[in-house]
N, C-alpha and C positions, 0 to 999 in steps of 0.2 A: 484495229480497236480504237475507239474514241475515248479520250481522256475525260474523266468526270470533272466538271466544273460546276459553278453555281447555276448555269442554265442548260447544261447537257447531262446526259446519263451515260454510263458505261454500257456498251453493247457486247454481247458475247460473239465471238467469231462463229460463222456459219459452221454447222456440224457438231458443235459442242453444246447444243441445247439439251436441257434436262427433259423436255417433252418428247415423248416417243411417238405420239400419234396413234391412230388406230392400226391394228394389225392388217396386213393385206388379206383380202378375201380370196378364197380358193376359187378360181374360175371354173373348176370342175365339180364344184359343190352340187350335190343332188338337190332336187326340189324338197325332198323329205328332210334332208339335213338343214336346208335353208329355213324350212318351216320351224324346225326345232330351235334353231339359233334365234330367229326373229321372235318366236313366241316366248322364249325365255326372257329376252330383253324387254318385250312389250308387257309381259305380266309383271316383271319387276317394276317397270315404270308405272303400271296401273296400280299396283299395291302402294307405291310411294305417293302417288296422287290421291289415292283413297285415304291414306293417313293424313294428308294435308286437308282434305275435305272434312275429315273427322275433327281436326283441330279447330275448324270454324265453330264448333259447338261451344268453345270457350269464350266466344265473342257474344255480345248482346244480340239477340234475335227474337222474333216472335214465333209462335207456333206455326203460323201459315208459311213463313220462310223455311222453317225446318221441314215441314211436310213437303214443300215443293222440291227441296234438295233431295230428300229421301225418295220421293216419287220419281224424280229424274234419274237418280242412280238406279232405281229398279227398272226403269224403261231402258236404260243403257244395257243393263244386264240381260234383259229380255231380248234386246236387239242382237246381242252377242250370241245368245242361245239360238235365236232364229237364223242367224247367218250360218252357224255351224250345222243346223238341221236342214236348212233349205238352200243354202248358198246365196241368199239375198242379203242386201244391206240397206239401211235407211240412214240418211245423213240429215240431222237437224241440229240447229244450234240451241243452246239453253240460255234463257234470260229471265229476269224477274219481271 
């Protein structure tokens, strides 16, 4: 362990970290179980990002900017729907 001084910091000994990291993934996980696990995580992230986009409404913007954001969100939703119906994907970047 390193002593704390004006120029150094105290370090924890290896193995006593409070961070536990990600749990180990099951190597025998079925594709269906993997789909459920990934979809739950990704939907949680999608909702979180959606709330952040909604927060943009509190900032000054014009109607055209708002329409473009809403239109792009609708396009993304349609792409998700299409991917699940037909198995295809479209990758495009959004910009003003």
